[in-house]
VOTIGU-566126 format. One line per 5 residues: number of its first residue (from 1); their letters; for each residue x, y, z of C-alpha. Coordinates in Angstrom, 2 decimals. Layout:
% VOTIGU-566126
NUM = A = X/Y/Z  ...;
END
This chain:
% VOTIGU-566126
1 = MNRRR = -18.06/1.55/2.50  -19.39/3.32/-0.23  -22.40/5.73/0.15  -24.43/3.17/-2.42  -23.48/0.09/-0.16;
6 = AFRVG = -24.63/2.20/3.11  -27.82/3.11/1.67  -28.57/-0.15/0.53  -27.15/-1.63/4.17  -29.65/1.25/5.76;
11 = LATLS = -32.84/0.12/4.08  -32.13/-3.27/4.71  -32.04/-2.26/8.34  -35.08/-0.25/8.15  -36.94/-3.26/6.63;
16 = MLSLS = -36.11/-5.45/8.87  -37.31/-3.35/11.45  -40.44/-3.06/10.22  -40.42/-6.68/10.02  -39.99/-7.13/13.56;
21 = SALPA = -40.95/-10.38/15.07  -42.91/-9.03/17.69  -46.52/-8.89/17.34  -48.46/-5.78/17.93  -49.60/-5.64/21.19;
26 = AAQPA = -53.36/-5.25/20.12  -52.97/-8.22/17.80  -51.25/-10.55/20.85  -52.82/-14.13/21.53  -54.30/-13.83/24.79;
31 = NSSVP = -53.09/-17.10/26.07  -49.22/-16.83/26.94  -48.57/-20.63/25.56  -49.01/-19.36/22.19  -45.41/-19.76/20.76;
36 = PPRSA = -43.30/-16.63/19.84  -43.77/-15.36/16.11  -40.69/-16.59/13.76  -38.22/-14.23/12.96  -38.59/-12.12/9.81;
41 = RLLTA = -36.95/-13.30/6.91  -33.71/-11.60/5.15  -34.65/-9.19/2.69  -32.63/-8.67/-0.82  -31.63/-5.08/-1.63;
46 = AEART = -34.67/-4.74/-4.18  -37.30/-5.93/-1.39  -35.49/-3.47/1.16  -35.90/-0.73/-1.17  -39.50/-1.79/-1.64;
51 = AAYLN = -40.37/-2.09/2.19  -38.70/1.39/2.68  -41.26/2.63/0.22  -44.03/1.03/1.90  -43.03/2.15/5.55;
56 = SVRQD = -42.71/5.83/4.01  -46.30/6.21/2.52  -48.18/4.80/5.06  -49.82/7.91/6.31  -50.68/8.77/2.47;
61 = PARLR = -53.86/7.28/1.94  -53.76/7.46/-2.16  -50.09/6.32/-2.59  -50.65/3.64/0.14  -53.78/2.11/-2.07;
66 = SFFLH = -52.00/2.43/-5.17  -49.27/0.53/-3.58  -51.63/-2.49/-2.46  -53.27/-2.04/-6.12  -50.06/-2.53/-7.98;
71 = LPKGG = -48.64/-5.26/-5.64  -48.47/-8.87/-7.29  -51.30/-10.65/-5.05  -50.82/-14.21/-6.34  -54.52/-15.61/-6.47;
76 = DLHNH = -57.67/-16.17/-4.96  -58.79/-19.32/-3.73  -61.70/-18.59/-1.65  -64.27/-17.09/-3.92  -68.06/-17.49/-4.53;
81 = LSGAV = -68.47/-16.57/-8.15  -72.27/-15.66/-7.51  -70.94/-13.27/-4.97  -68.21/-11.83/-6.55  -69.94/-10.15/-9.25;
86 = PTEYL = -70.70/-6.36/-8.58  -73.93/-5.81/-7.80  -74.31/-3.06/-10.53  -73.62/-5.31/-12.94  -75.84/-7.93/-11.61;
91 = ITLAA = -78.74/-5.02/-11.76  -77.72/-4.51/-15.45  -78.03/-8.50/-16.19  -81.38/-8.73/-14.96  -82.58/-5.33/-16.81;
96 = EDGLC = -80.95/-7.19/-20.05  -83.00/-10.54/-19.13  -86.31/-8.81/-18.66  -86.60/-9.93/-15.16  -88.99/-8.53/-12.13;
101 = IDEKT = -88.20/-7.17/-8.61  -90.60/-8.25/-5.97  -91.02/-4.85/-4.32  -91.45/-6.33/-1.08  -88.63/-8.57/-1.07;
106 = MTAVA = -86.44/-7.13/-3.42  -85.89/-10.30/-5.27  -85.50/-10.70/-8.56  -87.99/-13.33/-10.24  -88.94/-14.30/-13.78;
111 = PRCGQ = -91.26/-12.19/-16.00  -94.08/-11.26/-16.26  -94.14/-8.58/-13.95  -97.67/-8.00/-12.37  -98.85/-6.41/-9.01;
116 = GKRPA = -95.99/-5.78/-6.56  -93.59/-6.74/-9.13  -91.65/-4.17/-10.91  -89.20/-4.44/-13.92  -85.58/-4.64/-13.22;
121 = ADART = -84.81/-1.93/-16.21  -86.31/0.32/-14.15  -83.24/0.54/-12.52  -81.42/2.07/-15.30  -83.89/5.15/-15.02;
126 = DRAFH = -85.01/5.32/-11.25  -81.67/5.97/-9.46  -83.75/5.25/-5.50  -84.86/2.12/-7.26  -81.25/1.17/-8.25;
131 = DALVR = -79.67/2.29/-4.84  -82.52/0.30/-3.18  -81.63/-2.67/-5.27  -77.70/-2.43/-4.36  -78.91/-1.93/-0.80;
136 = AWSMA = -80.77/-5.46/-0.73  -78.26/-7.50/-2.74  -75.03/-6.01/-1.11  -73.70/-4.85/2.41  -73.60/-1.28/0.83;
141 = DFPQG = -74.32/0.86/3.44  -75.41/-1.64/5.82  -77.18/-0.12/9.12  -75.46/-0.61/12.55  -77.48/-2.94/14.83;
146 = QSGHD = -78.84/-5.52/12.38  -77.42/-8.79/11.71  -74.73/-8.64/9.58  -74.78/-12.41/9.11  -78.58/-12.62/7.67;
151 = HFFDT = -78.28/-9.74/5.31  -75.67/-11.05/3.85  -76.40/-14.42/3.48  -80.24/-13.59/2.35  -78.39/-11.35/-0.75;
156 = FGKFG = -77.87/-14.83/-2.38  -81.56/-15.64/-2.56  -82.47/-12.16/-3.48  -80.44/-12.03/-6.76  -80.19/-15.96/-7.31;
161 = EVTWR = -82.71/-15.53/-10.68  -79.83/-13.75/-12.11  -76.81/-15.45/-11.27  -78.06/-18.95/-12.46  -78.46/-17.59/-16.30;
166 = HRGKL = -74.61/-16.32/-17.22  -72.13/-18.49/-15.46  -69.80/-16.91/-18.15  -70.59/-13.56/-18.02  -70.09/-13.69/-14.40;
171 = LSKVA = -66.64/-15.14/-14.64  -65.95/-12.59/-17.61  -66.26/-9.61/-15.27  -64.90/-11.20/-12.27  -61.85/-12.19/-14.04;
176 = DDIVG = -61.25/-8.74/-15.68  -61.20/-7.59/-11.92  -59.03/-10.04/-10.50  -56.54/-9.42/-13.18  -56.97/-5.38/-12.44;
181 = QNQFY = -56.26/-6.21/-8.69  -52.67/-7.92/-10.32  -53.75/-11.91/-9.40  -52.79/-14.30/-11.78  -54.90/-17.51/-10.32;
186 = LETLT = -58.50/-18.10/-9.20  -60.25/-20.71/-8.14  -64.29/-20.20/-7.81  -66.92/-21.69/-6.32  -70.15/-22.80/-8.28;
191 = TPASE = -72.52/-25.75/-7.74  -72.54/-27.91/-11.01  -75.98/-29.76/-12.21  -77.63/-28.18/-9.17  -81.38/-29.50/-9.93;
196 = EAKKV = -80.29/-32.22/-11.62  -78.27/-33.50/-9.17  -81.48/-32.55/-6.25  -83.85/-35.02/-8.57  -81.18/-37.84/-8.36;
201 = ADQAR = -80.54/-37.94/-4.80  -84.55/-37.43/-3.88  -84.77/-40.81/-5.48  -82.34/-42.31/-2.99  -83.44/-43.60/-0.07;
206 = WDGDF = -81.22/-42.18/2.73  -80.76/-44.76/5.82  -77.07/-43.89/6.80  -75.49/-46.70/4.68  -72.65/-44.98/2.75;
211 = DRMHR = -71.94/-48.21/0.52  -75.43/-48.55/-0.54  -75.80/-44.90/-1.39  -73.02/-45.08/-3.53  -74.06/-47.62/-5.72;
216 = ALVAD = -77.40/-46.10/-5.79  -75.59/-43.28/-7.58  -73.49/-45.21/-9.79  -76.20/-47.43/-10.86  -77.80/-47.25/-14.52;
221 = GKLDR = -74.97/-44.22/-14.96  -77.13/-41.79/-12.70  -74.09/-40.06/-11.31  -72.33/-40.19/-14.97  -74.99/-38.19/-16.23;
226 = LVATA = -74.48/-35.91/-13.42  -71.20/-35.49/-14.64  -72.15/-35.02/-17.99  -74.68/-32.20/-17.68  -71.89/-30.48/-15.27;
231 = RKEAD = -69.21/-30.86/-17.93  -71.91/-29.50/-20.70  -72.45/-26.56/-18.28  -68.92/-25.57/-18.21  -68.37/-25.73/-21.62;
236 = EADAE = -71.33/-23.31/-22.12  -70.08/-21.35/-19.40  -66.27/-21.07/-20.87  -68.12/-20.30/-24.59  -70.25/-17.26/-23.02;
241 = FRTAS = -66.97/-16.43/-21.25  -64.89/-15.95/-24.42  -67.60/-14.26/-26.01  -68.15/-11.82/-23.53  -64.22/-11.29/-22.68;
246 = RCGTS = -63.44/-11.34/-26.78  -60.96/-14.09/-26.21  -58.81/-15.16/-29.34  -60.09/-11.64/-31.09  -57.27/-8.83/-31.51;
251 = HPAPG = -58.80/-7.00/-28.63  -59.29/-9.76/-25.89  -60.12/-8.73/-22.42  -57.91/-8.93/-19.25  -59.53/-11.70/-17.80;
256 = CRLTV = -58.40/-14.05/-20.95  -55.19/-14.39/-19.35  -56.56/-15.44/-15.97  -55.69/-19.27/-15.02  -59.06/-20.36/-13.89;
261 = RWNSQ = -60.51/-23.50/-12.24  -63.79/-24.42/-10.56  -64.49/-26.01/-6.64  -67.60/-27.74/-6.84  -70.50/-26.48/-3.83;
266 = VSRGS = -72.16/-28.59/-1.59  -75.24/-27.34/0.37  -74.51/-27.93/3.94  -78.07/-27.11/4.89  -79.68/-30.20/2.65;
271 = SPERV = -81.19/-33.61/3.12  -78.30/-35.94/3.89  -79.00/-37.78/0.55  -78.65/-34.37/-0.96  -75.44/-33.66/0.62;
276 = FTQIE = -73.87/-37.14/-0.28  -74.76/-36.39/-3.78  -73.69/-33.30/-4.27  -69.84/-34.61/-2.72  -69.69/-37.16/-4.95;
281 = LGMRL = -70.88/-35.26/-8.19  -68.15/-32.57/-7.19  -65.30/-35.71/-6.14  -66.09/-37.31/-9.60  -65.81/-34.11/-11.70;
286 = AERDG = -62.44/-33.15/-10.04  -60.93/-36.53/-11.15  -62.32/-36.42/-14.62  -62.23/-32.85/-15.73  -59.41/-30.72/-15.19;
291 = RFTAV = -61.17/-27.55/-15.06  -62.81/-29.13/-11.59  -60.07/-29.32/-8.47  -61.90/-29.70/-4.92  -65.32/-30.06/-3.10;
296 = NLVQP = -65.87/-27.17/-0.35  -69.35/-27.07/1.83  -71.27/-23.89/1.67  -74.32/-22.12/3.32  -74.17/-20.64/7.10;
301 = EDGEI = -72.17/-23.38/9.05  -74.59/-22.36/11.99  -77.99/-23.38/10.47  -79.67/-25.90/12.03  -79.02/-28.93/9.66;
306 = ALRDY = -75.59/-27.81/8.98  -75.08/-28.11/13.19  -77.05/-31.22/13.33  -75.04/-33.05/10.37  -71.73/-31.67/10.62;
311 = TLQMR = -69.90/-34.87/12.13  -71.98/-36.99/9.38  -70.80/-34.55/6.75  -67.30/-34.86/7.61  -67.48/-38.94/7.53;
316 = MLAYL = -68.99/-38.58/3.65  -66.28/-36.84/3.02  -63.84/-39.02/4.38  -65.58/-42.22/2.75  -66.10/-40.72/-0.71;
321 = HRTYP = -61.80/-39.46/-0.76  -61.03/-43.36/-0.44  -63.18/-43.54/-3.56  -61.75/-40.34/-5.30  -58.41/-39.94/-3.71;
326 = RAHIT = -57.08/-37.25/-6.37  -60.00/-35.06/-5.95  -58.75/-32.11/-3.53  -60.79/-30.92/-0.29  -61.27/-27.30/1.07;
331 = LHAGE = -64.22/-26.65/3.76  -65.91/-23.78/5.19  -65.04/-24.76/9.17  -65.23/-22.38/12.21  -66.85/-19.33/10.64;
336 = LWPGL = -68.64/-19.36/14.06  -68.57/-17.30/16.86  -70.01/-17.08/20.59  -73.62/-15.71/20.26  -73.85/-17.54/17.03;
341 = AKPED = -73.99/-21.04/17.89  -74.03/-22.57/21.24  -70.52/-23.04/23.11  -70.50/-26.92/22.26  -70.66/-26.27/18.54;
346 = LKFHI = -67.47/-24.16/18.91  -65.37/-26.92/20.04  -64.92/-29.45/17.03  -65.62/-27.86/13.58  -61.88/-26.93/12.38;
351 = DEAVD = -60.52/-30.50/14.07  -62.84/-32.94/12.42  -62.44/-30.75/9.08  -58.85/-31.51/9.68  -59.11/-34.96/11.34;
356 = IAQAE = -61.84/-37.18/9.65  -62.32/-35.05/6.60  -58.83/-34.47/5.90  -59.45/-31.13/4.56  -55.97/-29.59/2.76;
361 = RIGHG = -57.73/-25.91/3.28  -59.85/-24.35/5.81  -61.81/-21.70/4.90  -62.50/-18.93/7.94  -61.10/-21.00/10.94;
366 = VDLVH = -62.46/-17.77/12.90  -63.48/-19.72/16.10  -59.95/-21.40/16.46  -59.29/-20.83/20.01  -62.45/-21.75/21.35;
371 = EDDWR = -61.88/-25.68/19.84  -61.14/-28.22/22.07  -57.27/-28.71/22.60  -57.11/-26.02/19.54  -53.12/-25.57/20.44;
376 = QLART = -52.50/-29.36/19.38  -55.13/-28.59/16.58  -52.68/-25.45/15.47  -49.81/-27.77/15.37  -51.27/-30.41/13.52;
381 = MADRQ = -52.31/-27.72/10.57  -48.60/-26.21/10.86  -47.14/-29.90/10.50  -49.67/-31.16/7.69  -49.53/-27.65/6.13;
386 = VAVEV = -53.22/-27.13/5.91  -53.62/-23.54/5.25  -56.35/-21.23/6.40  -58.01/-19.02/3.73  -58.45/-15.64/5.63;
391 = PFTSN = -61.12/-13.04/4.03  -61.01/-10.31/6.55  -63.64/-7.98/5.80  -66.72/-11.07/5.36  -65.38/-12.30/9.02;
396 = AQILG = -66.28/-8.66/10.06  -69.30/-8.18/8.35  -71.03/-11.57/9.02  -69.32/-12.82/12.43  -68.50/-9.14/13.91;
401 = VKGAE = -64.97/-10.51/14.13  -61.75/-7.97/13.43  -58.46/-6.70/14.49  -57.21/-8.02/17.61  -59.83/-11.10/17.94;
406 = HPFTT = -59.39/-12.36/14.68  -56.89/-15.33/15.00  -55.00/-14.42/12.14  -51.83/-13.68/14.54  -52.47/-16.85/16.07;
411 = YRAYG = -52.18/-19.09/12.98  -49.31/-17.13/12.30  -47.52/-17.80/15.26  -47.94/-21.77/15.39  -46.73/-21.50/11.62;
416 = VPIVL = -50.38/-22.48/10.28  -49.89/-21.39/6.29  -52.03/-18.59/5.74  -53.81/-17.22/2.36  -55.90/-14.47/2.00;
421 = ATDDP = -59.37/-14.13/0.26  -61.93/-12.11/-0.38  -65.06/-14.71/-0.14  -67.74/-12.50/-1.92  -66.22/-9.54/-2.63;
426 = GISRI = -68.95/-7.99/-4.99  -71.63/-8.34/-2.17  -68.90/-7.18/0.40  -67.68/-4.28/-1.71  -63.83/-4.92/-1.32;
431 = GISHE = -61.42/-6.18/-3.42  -58.32/-8.37/-2.64  -56.28/-4.85/-2.51  -58.40/-4.27/0.52  -57.56/-7.51/2.26;
436 = YQYAS = -53.77/-6.93/1.68  -54.02/-3.38/2.70  -56.05/-4.32/5.88  -53.75/-7.34/6.76  -50.56/-4.97/6.66;
441 = TTYHL = -51.99/-1.66/8.70  -53.98/-3.89/11.36  -50.90/-6.49/12.20  -47.90/-4.39/11.01  -46.86/-6.60/8.24;
446 = GYGEL = -43.89/-5.57/6.27  -43.48/-6.24/2.53  -41.36/-9.44/3.02  -44.39/-10.59/5.06  -46.92/-9.59/2.36;
451 = KDLAR = -45.04/-11.05/-0.17  -44.80/-14.53/0.94  -48.70/-14.03/1.76  -48.86/-13.57/-2.17  -46.71/-16.91/-2.78;
456 = ASLQY = -48.69/-18.40/0.08  -52.25/-18.17/-2.27  -50.44/-20.26/-5.31  -48.28/-22.45/-3.36  -51.46/-23.74/-1.43;
461 = SFLPG = -53.76/-23.86/-4.79  -55.19/-26.70/-6.15  -53.17/-25.91/-9.55  -51.23/-29.59/-10.44  -48.08/-29.91/-10.98;
466 = RSLWQ = -44.78/-29.73/-8.99  -44.27/-26.09/-7.41  -41.75/-23.67/-7.65  -40.81/-23.21/-4.12  -39.41/-25.84/-1.72;
471 = VTPTR = -41.55/-25.10/1.55  -41.14/-27.05/4.92  -43.30/-26.13/8.06  -40.46/-25.25/9.90  -38.79/-22.94/7.52;
476 = YGYHP = -39.90/-19.22/7.21  -39.74/-17.72/3.98  -39.82/-19.16/0.08  -37.05/-21.00/-1.09  -36.85/-22.31/-4.98;
481 = VAACR = -36.37/-25.55/-5.85  -33.05/-26.77/-6.70  -34.02/-26.68/-10.54  -34.60/-22.93/-10.30  -31.97/-21.90/-7.43;
486 = GQLPG = -30.61/-18.75/-8.04  -32.44/-17.97/-11.56  -35.63/-16.47/-10.34  -36.93/-13.10/-12.57  -34.58/-10.46/-11.91;
491 = RGTPG = -31.55/-12.60/-10.93  -30.91/-14.63/-13.55  -31.76/-16.60/-16.88  -33.56/-20.07/-16.51  -31.58/-22.88/-17.45;
496 = AACRH = -32.69/-26.69/-18.73  -34.08/-27.88/-16.12  -36.12/-24.88/-14.61  -37.29/-24.17/-18.25  -38.63/-28.06/-18.00;
501 = LLASS = -40.18/-27.43/-14.56  -42.03/-24.45/-16.06  -42.96/-26.32/-19.16  -44.33/-29.41/-17.17  -46.19/-27.78/-14.34;
506 = AKAAV = -49.05/-25.33/-14.50  -48.52/-24.38/-10.67  -44.96/-23.35/-11.54  -46.06/-21.65/-14.35  -48.25/-19.34/-12.65;
511 = EWRQE = -45.77/-18.88/-10.05  -43.45/-17.74/-12.47  -45.68/-15.40/-13.91  -45.88/-13.89/-9.98  -42.08/-13.73/-9.42;
516 = TAFAS = -41.89/-12.03/-12.91  -44.30/-9.43/-11.69  -42.74/-8.68/-8.34  -39.42/-8.51/-10.41  -41.16/-5.40/-12.08;
521 = FERKF = -43.05/-4.06/-9.10  -39.90/-3.89/-7.30  -38.12/-2.07/-10.05  -39.88/0.93/-9.83  -38.74/1.53/-6.13;
526 = TTRH = -34.58/1.30/-7.36  -34.38/5.06/-7.49  -37.09/6.15/-4.72  -35.28/7.31/-1.56;
END
């Protein structure tokens, strides 16, 4: 065996050890009935060199941060647009729009600025005022001992007067950051035709009859007018985005090359007629406008109405999905923890999201082991390939759940697909690179596992078309479909069948972009020892 060959084998062995199938002791699921984790997959020579480099810099904070910043990280599938924007930019927009700040509550309000209301523009010159707004509108310097849950959700009401005015500018800022974090796709949450939908819903008389409610919404074209309003809003946001990002010019912003889709928010704390109307509007949009993909329930899951109507809302989703079968469903479910909700409320939320609403992805899913028969639930999710969107920082700030208490390792042990996400990175003051670094450091993930997490974030996206990957619930790792086997970037030239797949599938095309980025990323480590 020559020296180069011996070096490669050594790196591969080192990398395989770093991907040991044993979970870190601190993160072992408490119950012994959890199945053993899957064995690590075999790494290529390029992956092994990259894994060895990662292991060599784990005690070097600057190089470790740089590694995760440049690591290709797929897409962000759980992202609230208004909560994703840097707080400092929201303050800038508030000043540009001439908004006022209620000094008692630090809430942005429309002008004029009377007694007790200060111009937001003052934050340009008054550093103390600026910093107070940052603390009120984000988790910056959030004091220990207070409710992170309450402060987090309160921020939306404080800066809401800013965000509704400039969806395109917000997207421009967020898209640049997504691309800067080396991601290629974004599904972001907004509330379409919000005010008009409320008026239409309030005209309906709720009596629990889904059929009657549906007929009332479609009568006289009311629902179609809501769809038209939502599409007009999207058109205006697209135009504002392209202007702010200089798309189509000789100096476009980085965000112009990001693939973006919208998911429609439904306010789960609203009345049944409003919830039903927002769900139907979101699903109708997803079937009629390719920019929209799915519906999702938002607002605190532990809210009084959200708890009271949880099962009712799952039944609404199931009913309307039969009318709009091409619309996707991804749901905040299990964003609960003992002490935040009663024990009986922790027993069924994820299960009903999966079994009644037929959700294709679950957001958070933190209270898994508190659900009735949670092991069977985890097996069902693995069998159906229901992915879990995991935003570690959000879970820590809102629920106080992190490290060994988080069900991350339990989901992985059962083979449930996982995608890392940010949730509200502007409020949380983090980026997706931080979430990947946290996952790697806390749960001892090696490079191969991180790479597959990034691939999962595109595999379980709602982009249309066939995937580049052939994935089954029983196989660890990602294997190209037959059309592109042996032809991934850095390994070969795509043939006619592979080129046809890439041209005909939006999903496969974005996945190919990520594989090209992986090949380039791994080449950086070919001469490192």
